[in-house]
C-alpha positions as CSV (number, residue, x, y, z in Angstrom):
1,X,-44.0,153.8,16.4
2,X,-45.0,150.6,14.9
3,X,-47.9,148.5,14.6
4,X,-47.8,144.7,15.9
5,X,-49.1,141.7,15.8
6,X,-48.5,138.6,17.7
7,X,-48.4,135.5,16.8
8,X,-49.0,132.6,19.9
9,X,-49.7,129.1,19.5
10,X,-51.2,125.8,21.4
11,X,-48.3,124.1,21.8
12,X,-44.5,124.2,21.4
13,X,-43.8,123.4,17.6
14,X,-47.1,124.2,16.1
15,X,-45.1,126.7,13.3
16,X,-45.1,129.7,15.9
17,X,-41.6,130.4,14.3
18,X,-42.5,129.8,10.6
19,X,-45.3,131.9,10.8
20,X,-43.6,134.9,12.0
21,X,-41.0,134.5,9.5
22,X,-43.2,133.9,6.6
23,X,-45.5,137.2,7.8
24,X,-41.9,138.9,8.0
25,X,-41.1,138.1,4.5
26,X,-45.0,138.7,3.3
27,X,-45.0,142.3,4.7
28,X,-41.6,143.3,3.3
29,X,-42.9,141.8,0.0
30,X,-45.8,143.9,0.4
31,X,-43.2,147.3,1.3
32,X,-43.1,147.4,4.8
33,X,-39.9,147.8,7.4
34,X,-40.7,144.8,9.3
35,X,-38.8,143.4,12.3
36,X,-39.4,140.0,14.9
37,X,-39.7,140.1,18.0
38,X,-39.4,137.3,21.2
39,X,-38.7,138.5,24.5
40,X,-38.0,135.3,26.0
41,X,-36.2,132.3,24.0
42,X,-35.3,128.7,25.4
43,X,-33.3,127.1,23.2
44,X,-29.9,125.9,22.6
45,X,-30.1,127.0,19.1
46,X,-28.0,130.3,19.3
47,X,-25.9,132.9,17.0
48,X,-23.5,135.3,17.6
49,X,-24.2,139.1,16.0
50,X,-21.8,141.0,14.5
51,X,-21.4,143.0,18.0
52,X,-20.2,139.7,19.6
53,X,-23.4,139.4,21.2
54,X,-25.8,136.1,21.4
55,X,-29.6,135.4,20.7
56,X,-31.5,132.5,20.0
57,X,-31.0,131.5,16.1
58,X,-35.0,131.6,15.7
59,X,-35.2,135.9,15.5
60,X,-31.6,135.2,13.2
61,X,-34.2,133.0,10.7
62,X,-36.4,135.5,10.9
63,X,-34.6,138.6,10.6
64,X,-33.4,137.1,7.9
65,X,-36.8,136.5,6.0
66,X,-37.2,140.6,6.8
67,X,-34.1,141.3,5.2
68,X,-32.5,143.0,7.6
69,X,-29.2,142.4,10.4
70,X,-30.2,140.2,13.5
71,X,-30.2,142.5,16.7
72,X,-30.3,141.3,20.0
73,X,-33.0,143.6,20.5
74,X,-34.7,141.0,18.7
75,X,-34.2,138.9,21.5
76,X,-33.7,140.2,24.8
77,X,-33.8,137.3,27.1
78,X,-32.3,133.8,26.1
79,X,-32.6,130.8,28.3
80,X,-30.1,127.7,27.3
81,X,-31.2,124.7,29.5
82,X,-28.0,123.2,31.2
83,X,-30.0,121.0,33.1
84,X,-33.7,119.3,33.9
85,X,-34.3,122.3,36.5
86,X,-31.8,125.2,35.3
87,X,-30.9,127.1,32.6
88,X,-28.0,129.9,31.5
89,X,-29.8,133.6,31.3
90,X,-28.7,135.6,28.5
91,X,-29.9,139.3,28.6
92,X,-29.3,141.2,25.3
93,X,-26.7,139.0,24.2
94,X,-24.8,139.0,27.9
95,X,-24.5,136.1,30.4
96,X,-26.6,136.9,33.7
97,X,-25.9,134.2,35.1
98,X,-27.7,130.6,35.9
99,X,-30.9,130.2,37.5
100,X,-32.9,127.2,38.7
101,X,-36.9,127.4,37.5
102,X,-38.0,128.4,40.6
103,X,-35.3,131.8,41.0
104,X,-35.7,132.6,37.9
105,X,-39.8,132.6,37.6
106,X,-39.3,134.7,41.0
107,X,-36.6,137.2,39.2
108,X,-38.4,137.6,35.6
109,X,-40.2,140.2,36.8
110,X,-37.3,142.4,36.9
111,X,-36.5,142.0,33.0
112,X,-40.0,144.0,31.7
113,X,-38.4,147.2,31.6
114,X,-35.6,145.7,29.2
115,X,-37.7,143.7,27.5
116,X,-40.1,147.1,26.8
117,X,-36.8,149.2,25.9
118,X,-35.4,146.7,23.5
119,X,-39.2,146.8,21.7
120,X,-40.0,150.5,21.7
121,X,-35.9,150.4,19.6
122,X,-37.7,148.2,17.3
123,X,-41.0,149.9,16.9
124,X,-39.7,153.6,16.4
125,X,-37.3,152.4,13.4
126,X,-39.7,149.8,11.8
127,X,-43.7,150.0,10.2
128,X,-44.7,146.3,11.8
129,X,-43.4,144.2,14.6
130,X,-44.4,140.5,14.4
131,X,-44.0,139.1,17.9
132,X,-43.7,135.3,18.5
133,X,-44.4,133.8,21.9
134,X,-43.5,130.7,23.8
135,X,-45.4,127.5,23.6
136,X,-48.4,128.0,24.7
137,X,-50.3,130.5,26.3
138,X,-52.8,128.5,28.3
139,X,-50.0,127.0,30.5
140,X,-52.0,128.1,33.7
141,X,-49.6,127.4,35.9
142,X,-47.1,130.2,34.5
143,X,-49.4,132.9,33.4
144,X,-49.0,135.1,36.5
145,X,-46.6,137.4,35.8
146,X,-46.1,136.4,32.0
147,X,-43.4,138.2,29.8
148,X,-43.5,136.1,26.8
149,X,-47.5,135.6,25.6
150,X,-50.5,137.3,26.6
151,X,-47.8,139.7,29.2
152,X,-45.8,140.2,26.1
153,X,-49.3,141.1,24.2
154,X,-50.4,143.7,26.4
155,X,-47.1,145.4,27.0
156,X,-47.1,145.9,23.1
157,X,-50.6,146.4,22.8
158,X,-50.9,143.5,20.1
159,X,-53.5,142.0,18.8
160,X,-53.2,137.7,19.0
161,X,-53.8,135.1,16.4
162,X,-53.3,131.3,18.0
163,X,-51.4,128.9,15.5
164,X,-52.7,125.6,15.6
165,X,-50.7,122.0,14.4
166,X,-52.9,120.2,12.0
167,X,-50.6,117.4,11.2
168,X,-50.0,116.1,14.9
169,X,-54.1,116.0,15.4
170,X,-56.8,117.4,17.7
171,X,-56.6,121.0,16.3
172,X,-60.0,122.1,16.9
173,X,-59.3,120.7,20.4
174,X,-56.5,122.2,20.8
175,X,-57.4,126.1,19.6
176,X,-60.6,125.9,21.2
177,X,-59.0,124.5,24.7
178,X,-56.2,127.4,24.4
179,X,-59.3,129.9,23.9
180,X,-61.3,129.0,26.7
181,X,-58.1,128.2,28.9
182,X,-57.6,132.1,28.3
183,X,-59.2,134.6,31.1
184,X,-62.0,137.2,29.5
185,X,-59.1,140.0,28.7
186,X,-57.0,137.4,27.2
187,X,-59.8,135.9,25.1
188,X,-60.7,139.7,24.0
189,X,-56.8,140.1,22.6
190,X,-57.2,137.2,20.4
191,X,-58.3,138.3,16.9
192,X,-57.7,135.1,14.5
193,X,-56.7,131.1,14.6
194,X,-54.7,129.3,11.7
195,X,-54.5,126.3,11.0
196,X,-51.1,124.9,10.3
197,X,-49.2,122.1,8.5
198,X,-52.5,120.7,6.6
199,X,-52.2,118.0,4.4
200,X,-55.3,117.4,1.9
201,X,-58.2,119.1,0.6
202,X,-59.2,122.0,2.3
203,X,-63.1,122.1,1.8
204,X,-63.2,119.1,3.8
205,X,-62.5,121.0,7.1
206,X,-65.1,123.9,6.2
207,X,-67.9,122.8,8.5
208,X,-65.0,122.3,11.2
209,X,-63.7,126.0,10.6
210,X,-67.1,127.1,10.6
211,X,-68.0,125.5,14.4
212,X,-64.7,126.3,15.4
213,X,-65.2,130.4,14.4
214,X,-69.1,129.9,16.4
215,X,-67.0,128.1,19.5
216,X,-64.1,130.6,19.4
217,X,-66.2,133.8,18.3
218,X,-62.6,134.7,16.4
219,X,-62.1,133.9,12.9
220,X,-60.1,131.6,11.2
221,X,-57.7,133.3,8.9
222,X,-57.3,130.4,6.6
223,X,-55.2,126.9,6.1
224,X,-51.8,126.8,5.5
225,X,-50.7,123.8,4.0
226,X,-47.8,121.6,4.8
227,X,-44.9,122.5,2.8
228,X,-41.4,120.6,3.0
229,X,-39.0,123.4,3.3
230,X,-35.2,123.9,4.1
231,X,-35.0,126.6,6.8
232,X,-33.4,126.6,10.1
233,X,-35.5,124.9,13.0
234,X,-35.5,126.4,16.5
235,X,-34.7,123.7,18.8
236,X,-34.4,119.6,19.0
237,X,-37.9,119.4,18.4
238,X,-36.8,119.9,14.7
239,X,-38.2,117.4,12.7
240,X,-34.5,116.7,11.3
241,X,-33.5,114.8,14.1
242,X,-36.5,112.9,14.5
243,X,-34.8,109.9,12.2
244,X,-32.8,107.7,14.2
245,X,-31.7,104.5,12.2
246,X,-28.5,102.9,10.7
247,X,-28.2,103.9,7.1
248,X,-25.7,102.2,4.4
249,X,-26.1,102.8,0.5
250,X,-23.6,103.2,-2.2
251,X,-25.1,106.0,-3.8
252,X,-25.2,108.8,-0.9
253,X,-22.5,110.0,1.3
254,X,-23.6,108.4,4.7
255,X,-23.1,111.3,7.7
256,X,-24.0,109.9,10.9
257,X,-24.6,112.6,13.4
258,X,-24.5,111.7,17.4
259,X,-27.7,113.1,19.0
260,X,-26.5,114.5,22.0
261,X,-28.8,115.2,25.1
262,X,-27.7,119.0,25.4
263,X,-27.3,119.0,21.8
264,X,-26.7,122.7,20.4
265,X,-26.5,124.4,17.2
266,X,-27.3,121.1,15.0
267,X,-28.3,124.0,12.3
268,X,-24.5,123.7,11.8
269,X,-25.1,120.4,9.7
270,X,-28.4,122.1,7.5
271,X,-26.3,123.1,4.9
272,X,-24.5,120.0,3.9
273,X,-28.4,118.9,3.0
274,X,-28.1,121.2,0.0
275,X,-25.9,118.8,-1.9
276,X,-27.4,116.2,-3.8
277,X,-24.9,113.2,-2.9
278,X,-25.2,114.1,0.7
279,X,-27.4,111.9,3.5
280,X,-27.6,113.2,7.1
281,X,-28.7,111.2,10.2
282,X,-28.8,111.6,13.8
283,X,-28.7,108.6,16.1
284,X,-28.0,107.9,19.5
285,X,-27.6,103.9,19.8
286,X,-24.1,102.6,19.2
287,X,-26.4,100.1,16.8
288,X,-27.1,102.8,14.9
289,X,-23.8,104.3,13.7
290,X,-23.3,102.0,11.2
291,X,-20.4,102.7,8.8
292,X,-20.4,106.5,7.8
293,X,-18.5,107.5,5.7
294,X,-18.5,110.9,8.3
295,X,-19.3,110.9,11.7
296,X,-19.9,113.8,13.6
297,X,-20.0,114.7,17.7
298,X,-21.9,118.3,17.5
299,X,-22.0,121.0,19.8
300,X,-22.9,120.5,23.3
301,X,-24.6,123.3,26.3
302,X,-23.2,120.7,28.7
303,X,-20.3,119.3,27.6
304,X,-19.1,117.0,30.4
305,X,-22.6,115.8,31.3
306,X,-23.2,114.6,27.3
307,X,-19.5,113.0,27.3
308,X,-20.5,110.8,30.3
309,X,-23.9,109.9,28.0
310,X,-22.1,108.7,25.6
311,X,-19.3,106.4,27.7
312,X,-23.0,105.2,29.8
313,X,-24.5,103.9,25.9
314,X,-21.0,102.4,25.1
315,X,-21.2,105.5,22.5
316,X,-17.7,106.4,23.7
317,X,-16.6,102.9,22.6
318,X,-18.4,103.1,19.4
319,X,-17.1,105.9,18.2
320,X,-13.6,104.9,19.1
321,X,-13.9,101.6,17.4
322,X,-15.2,103.7,14.3
323,X,-12.1,105.9,13.9
324,X,-9.6,102.9,14.3
325,X,-11.2,101.7,11.4
326,X,-9.9,104.3,9.4
327,X,-12.7,103.8,7.1
328,X,-14.3,106.9,8.2
329,X,-14.0,110.5,9.0
330,X,-14.7,111.7,12.5
331,X,-15.6,115.5,13.2
332,X,-15.6,117.2,16.5
333,X,-18.1,121.1,16.6
334,X,-17.3,123.3,19.7
335,X,-18.5,120.7,22.3
336,X,-18.4,117.8,20.0
337,X,-14.2,119.0,19.5
338,X,-13.9,118.6,23.7
339,X,-15.0,115.7,23.4
340,X,-13.0,114.4,21.5
341,X,-9.7,115.5,23.4
342,X,-7.7,113.6,25.8
343,X,-9.0,115.6,29.2
344,X,-11.6,118.3,30.5
345,X,-11.3,120.0,33.3
346,X,-13.6,121.9,34.9
347,X,-11.6,123.7,37.9
348,X,-14.2,126.6,38.5
349,X,-17.3,124.4,38.2
350,X,-18.4,125.9,35.4
351,X,-20.1,123.2,33.7
352,X,-19.5,120.0,36.3
353,X,-16.9,120.5,38.4
354,X,-13.7,118.4,38.4
355,X,-12.0,116.8,35.5
356,X,-12.5,113.7,33.6
357,X,-10.7,111.7,30.7
358,X,-12.2,112.8,26.7
359,X,-12.4,110.2,24.3
360,X,-9.1,110.9,23.2
361,X,-9.0,111.0,19.5
362,X,-7.4,114.1,19.1
363,X,-4.1,115.0,21.3
364,X,-5.4,118.3,23.0
365,X,-6.9,119.1,26.6
366,X,-9.7,121.6,27.4
367,X,-10.0,124.1,30.3
368,X,-13.2,125.6,31.3
369,X,-13.1,129.2,32.4
370,X,-15.3,131.4,33.6
371,X,-15.6,133.6,30.3
372,X,-17.4,132.5,27.3
373,X,-15.4,133.2,23.7
374,X,-18.5,135.0,21.9
375,X,-17.3,136.1,18.3
376,X,-17.5,135.7,14.5
377,X,-15.2,134.5,12.7
378,X,-13.6,134.0,8.9
379,X,-11.3,131.6,8.9
380,X,-9.0,129.9,6.4
381,X,-7.6,126.0,6.9
382,X,-4.3,125.1,7.4
383,X,-2.0,122.6,4.5
384,X,-3.0,119.2,5.8
385,X,-1.2,115.9,5.0
386,X,-2.5,112.6,4.3
387,X,-6.4,111.8,3.5
388,X,-7.4,115.9,4.5
389,X,-4.8,117.5,2.0
390,X,-7.8,118.4,-0.4
391,X,-9.3,120.1,2.7
392,X,-5.9,122.7,2.8
393,X,-6.1,126.2,2.4
394,X,-9.9,126.5,1.7
395,X,-12.3,129.2,3.5
396,X,-15.4,129.3,6.1
397,X,-16.9,131.6,7.4
398,X,-18.5,131.0,11.2
399,X,-19.1,131.9,14.8
400,X,-17.8,130.6,18.1
401,X,-20.4,130.4,21.4
402,X,-17.9,128.2,23.9
403,X,-16.9,128.6,27.6
404,X,-13.4,127.1,28.2
405,X,-9.9,126.7,25.8
406,X,-8.2,123.8,24.0
407,X,-4.6,123.5,23.7
408,X,-2.7,121.1,21.9
409,X,-0.4,118.1,24.1
410,X,3.0,118.2,23.6
411,X,2.8,114.4,22.5
412,X,1.0,114.8,19.6
413,X,1.4,112.5,16.6
414,X,3.6,113.7,13.5
415,X,1.4,115.3,11.0
416,X,-0.8,116.5,13.9
417,X,-1.8,120.4,12.9
418,X,-4.5,123.1,14.3
419,X,-7.5,123.3,11.7
420,X,-7.4,126.6,11.0
421,X,-6.4,130.6,11.3
422,X,-9.0,132.7,12.7
423,X,-9.8,136.1,12.0
424,X,-11.9,137.8,14.2
425,X,-15.0,139.8,12.8
426,X,-14.4,142.6,15.6
427,X,-10.6,143.2,15.7
428,X,-7.8,143.0,13.5
429,X,-6.6,139.8,15.8
430,X,-6.0,136.3,14.5
431,X,-5.8,132.8,16.4
432,X,-5.3,129.3,15.9
433,X,-8.2,127.2,16.3
434,X,-9.1,123.4,16.2
435,X,-6.8,120.1,15.8
436,X,-6.4,118.0,13.1
437,X,-4.8,114.4,13.4
438,X,-4.7,111.3,10.9
439,X,-8.7,110.9,10.4
440,X,-10.0,113.3,13.0
441,X,-10.7,116.9,13.4
442,X,-12.1,119.1,15.5
443,X,-12.8,122.7,15.3
444,X,-14.5,125.4,17.7
445,X,-16.4,127.0,14.3
446,X,-19.8,127.1,14.0
447,X,-21.3,127.7,10.6
448,X,-18.8,126.2,9.3
449,X,-20.7,124.4,6.1
450,X,-23.0,127.7,5.1
451,X,-20.3,130.1,3.5
452,X,-16.2,129.4,1.7
453,X,-15.1,127.0,-0.4
454,X,-14.5,124.1,2.7
455,X,-18.2,122.7,2.6
456,X,-17.9,121.9,-0.9
457,X,-14.2,120.7,-0.8
458,X,-15.7,118.5,2.1
459,X,-18.3,117.2,0.2
460,X,-15.9,116.0,-2.6
461,X,-13.1,114.8,-0.5
462,X,-16.3,112.4,0.6
463,X,-17.3,111.8,-3.3
464,X,-13.8,110.5,-3.9
465,X,-13.5,108.3,-1.0
466,X,-16.9,106.7,-2.1
467,X,-16.5,106.7,-5.8
468,X,-19.1,109.2,-5.9
469,X,-19.4,111.8,-9.2
470,X,-19.0,115.6,-8.0
471,X,-22.3,116.5,-10.0
472,X,-24.8,119.2,-9.2
473,X,-22.6,120.8,-6.4
474,X,-24.6,124.0,-5.0
475,X,-24.3,126.8,-7.6
476,X,-25.9,129.4,-5.1
477,X,-24.3,130.8,-1.9
478,X,-25.9,130.2,1.0
479,X,-27.6,133.3,1.9
480,X,-28.9,133.0,-1.4
481,X,-30.6,129.4,-1.2
482,X,-32.1,130.6,2.3
483,X,-33.9,133.7,0.3
484,X,-35.2,132.0,-2.1
485,X,-36.7,129.4,1.1
486,X,-38.2,132.4,2.7
487,X,-39.6,133.2,-0.7
488,X,-41.1,129.6,-0.7
489,X,-42.2,129.8,2.9
490,X,-44.0,133.4,2.2
491,X,-45.8,131.8,-1.0
492,X,-46.9,128.6,1.0
493,X,-48.1,131.0,3.8
494,X,-50.0,134.1,1.4
495,X,-51.6,131.2,-0.4
496,X,-53.2,129.6,2.6
497,X,-54.3,133.1,4.9
498,X,-57.0,135.7,3.9
499,X,-53.9,138.4,4.2
500,X,-56.6,141.1,3.8
501,X,-57.6,139.6,7.3
502,X,-54.6,139.5,8.5
503,X,-53.9,143.3,7.6
504,X,-56.8,144.7,9.0
505,X,-56.0,142.9,12.6
506,X,-52.7,144.5,11.9
507,X,-54.5,148.3,11.3
508,X,-57.0,148.1,13.4
509,X,-54.7,146.8,17.1
510,X,-56.1,146.6,20.3
């Protein structure tokens, strides 16, 4: 069976996901067979495996860093919040159902056998398992029957290292406080600390590091420098979507993305940042829209609720006003595509119940059903007329994760067409996806800008419309680009940590 090490954090966004990814890549570089694992993940960013099963993107990213195919066994439980107190619970890639927080808290102990079954499956085929915790292990109101932090460490008999984010300040207090709030047997499982996201001269930290080791009785394994890398983030705490402002530049393509309250799979837009001509920003107020070259309504876990939010913020009027000017392009992805239609109906109370009008920018209607579409796809765009003609016949790969189906209405304007023909990854099956009408385009395809010729064609179209030279487009595939980023992450973490201490922790175990 594999040896293990578990990375926990003082808080969400301390750097656990990236630390796990870095250790996966470092250990692979050193000749080990490695797999990531997180028993329970709460995130709206998800991914579809080749088997058509749903898992958190953080473990997908970590699997890529480890150079292996993502498997749902790496993320047995995925919780997708669908309100302030409830979540859709996904177990081994399949929807179990919706639960309120109290209901799930009382139920989750039933999932321990499934967690260990998946963990043991990975441990039987790899040398080392790098486990990620969630939030903080010192959430003293949640420590009973824990299955994701110290509870998981016990089940896997995994030594624990705790990561603290110095960029936010208070790292010594957060590391010391986290450890002090643990029980004595939990403290004994902590074998080291890591200080993450440091900017400056590490020698200035030495007195604090010495005192921290004296107080916690565990070694500091190193200080990882702050590094700007282009790696998929786990959730909406991402720094990518913190900047909410207007933008106008004659030198860059301005892509404005609506930051919906239940924003999901915002990673769809990450590949566009590889193009030197492109700037991607997130907005949540009408006055922040400005005059972008393309306005994107992204995916959402709660389409009807987020449509109501757009209306309350008067963003619906601003989006329709922007679209009517014909000066830019509107793109809707998955839930954003549904919002662009004429109507949304939820007869089975899947999301919201009832029905409502959409933004009316695409001639199609959506009906929510009880079944969830989960599949990988390859697509070829249709023959478009008008402004989208340069995008005709382009290729892309992606995946679908959505409730409901959308159909074009009979009164569609002349020139309206579907977006693409989809070929499913798991069967000899084809279907028609999306809708294109005027300067508005919508599709269910997540990941449309990652692989194929569509991304370069879209950026090229935007360049032509703005009079910008199409120079320096990426020559690497997106997979090659991500591999390079994982190597850079590994270099930064290897340079900051004492890997001999890390390996000793792994070898000695608990």
